[in-house]
N, C-alpha and C positions, 0 to 999 in steps of 0.2 A: 504494500500500500504506500504510494508515493505522496510526499508532502507538497506536491506542486499546486500552485494557485495561479489564478488568471491575472498575473501582474507582469506585463511584458518586460519591464525594466529588471525584474528579478529573474525571469526565465532566460534572459540573455546570458546569464552566468551558469546555467545548468549544464552538467556534463552528460550529454545525451548518450555517449558511449557507455558510461557507467550504467545508465538506465537500461540500455540494450543488453548489457551483460547480466543484470539482475533478471530481466525477462527470460533470457535463455536459461540461466542457472536454475530458476524456480518453476519454469513452465507456466508463467503468468501470461494470460492472453491480453489483458487490458492495461493501459496506462491511464490512471485516474488523475483528474485535475479538479481542484476545488473551485467552485464558482465564487471566488473570494478576492475581488479587488480590495485595495486598502484606501481608506478615506484620505490618507496623507498624500496619495498620488493625484488628488483632485483639489488643488488649492481653492479655498473659499467654500467648499462643500461641507456641511455638517453631516455627521454620521447618520443622524436620524432624520435627514431631510425628506420632506414630502413634495419638494419642488420638482415638477415633471421636466423642467429644463435640463436636469442632470442626466436623464435617462439615456439620451442618445450618446453622450460622452462615455457613460458607463458601458453601454452596449458595444460601442466601437472598441473600447479598451479590452473588454473580456473576450471579444471575438478575435482580436489581434493575438491575445495570449493563447487562446485555444488553437488558432491556426499555426502558431509556432510549434505546438506539440503535434498537431495533425500532420504537418509537413515532415516530421521525423518518422511517424509511425502509421499514418493513414487514419482516416476518420473512423473506419470500422474497428480500429483497435484502441480508440480513445473514449473514455466515459467521463461524464461531467457529474460531479457530486454537489447536491444541494447543501446549503450551509445554514447554520443557525444565526440568530441575533447574538452578538457578543460584543459588549462594550470594552473588553480588554484592549488596551492600546496596541498590544502585539498583533491583533487581528483587525480590529476596527472596520468590519465589513459594512459598507453602506446599506442602509435600509432598503433602497429600491431593488437590490438584487435578491432579496429573500421573498419578494412578492411573486406568487405563482405565475402571473402573466409574464414577468420578466424571464423566469426560468424556462417557460414554454417557448418564448421567442428565441432564446439562446439555442435551445435544442433544435428548433426548426431551422435556424440559420446555419448552424454548423453541421447538422446531420449526424452528430455523435450519439452514443448511448447515454442512458441515465444510470448513475449510481444513486439509488434512493436511500438516504440515511433517514430512518424513521425518527430517531431522537432529534436530529436537526430539524426535521419537519415539525415535530411537536413544539420545540422551542421557538421556532420562527412563528408558528401559528399563535402561540400564547402571547408573544410580543405584539403581533399585529392585531390581536383581539379577535382572531378567527377560531372556529371550532377545529381542532386538529384533524378530525375525520374529513371535514369539508376541505381543509387544506390539502390533504392527501388526494382527494378526488380531483383537485385542480392541477396536480402535478403531471408532467408528461410521461406517464407510465407506459405509454405505447412504445417507448424506446428503452424499457427497463432491461438492464443487463446484470445488475448486482444490487444486493440489499445489505445494509448495515443496521444492526440492532444493538441497542445498549440502553441502560437506565438513565433517568434524568433526576436532578435534584435542584431545589431552589437555593441559591447562594445568598444568604442573608447579608453578608458583608458587601458583595458586589451588586446586590439587588438585581440578580438575573438568574436565569436557568442555566445549568451546566449538564454535560453528558459524561459518559464513561463511568457510570455508577451502577450499583445493583438495580435490576429491573423492579419496577413498582407495578401495582395493579393497573394504573393508567397506561404505563408503557406496554404491558401485556395486552391490554385492550386494543391499543392502536396497532400493535404487531399482529394480533389475531385478525384484525380487519384487513390488513395488507395480505397476510398469508391466505386468507379466504378468497381474496380476489385472484391470487396466483393459482390456487388450487382449483378454482372454478373455471379458469381459462380466460377470465376477463382481462388479466394482465399477463404479459409474457412470463415464462419461467426463467428466472435469473440463473446465471451460471454459478454464482456464489451467494450464499446467505451467511453473513459473518456476524458473530457476537463480539462486540468490541469492548467488553469489560476487561480491565486488566492490561498488563503489558510489562515492559522492562524499563529500567532507568528511573530517575527521580520523579518524572512526571506521573508515572503509573504505579510504581512499586508499592506505594502506600494504599492503593486501592486495587490490589490483586489478591484478595483473600480466596484461598482454595475452596472454602465452603460456599462462597458466592458463585464461583465458577461451576462447582458441582451442581448446585441448585439450578442456576440459570441455563446451563448447557443441557441438563436433563430435561427441564421443562420445555426448552426449545425443540429438542429432539422428539419429545412426545408429541408436540404440536405438529411437527413436520411429518410425523408418521400417521397422523389422523386420516 
């Protein structure tokens, strides 16, 4: 899973040969890129802007970034990941790009697949004041290639929702909704459904409890076998 984001100025420094090596070494079919421009790349724009005049600039920038990846690997091998609302200055993703209409327009314009992150969708919906199920219904699932699942938690200090936590009842409800659409044939069957709780390194090691992994993986496996 690559940390690539739709920032042309950052993508210029990417070692494409290294990514190609990872793909071959692991048998990975897709190169993912997060639909994540950074507010700092657009002087004068507030992160929570509702001004429609910024939309075209954001669209041009993200499509430029996506094309840089597509030119290396082909659009059939590139998947676009929806992102959450996150006020952390490290990410500072502008509000317009989490709106479903924008995500659909990006997918239609670039012709790439969709990596649907259900936790990201839930967090974005809650910030926008939308029902998370209604938000999922508006996503471009016609291009679905991969699904990410993980739990969400409200961060009282940052006053925002976070992901990569143990699954909650609300997270399972939204996950079950998505899986039902896949199993019914309404959405394409993704190549990968990944549980994203836990990991390695300082960012994840404090939230990588074996008992949580055992519980959430078992529950997900049971749901997929239904």
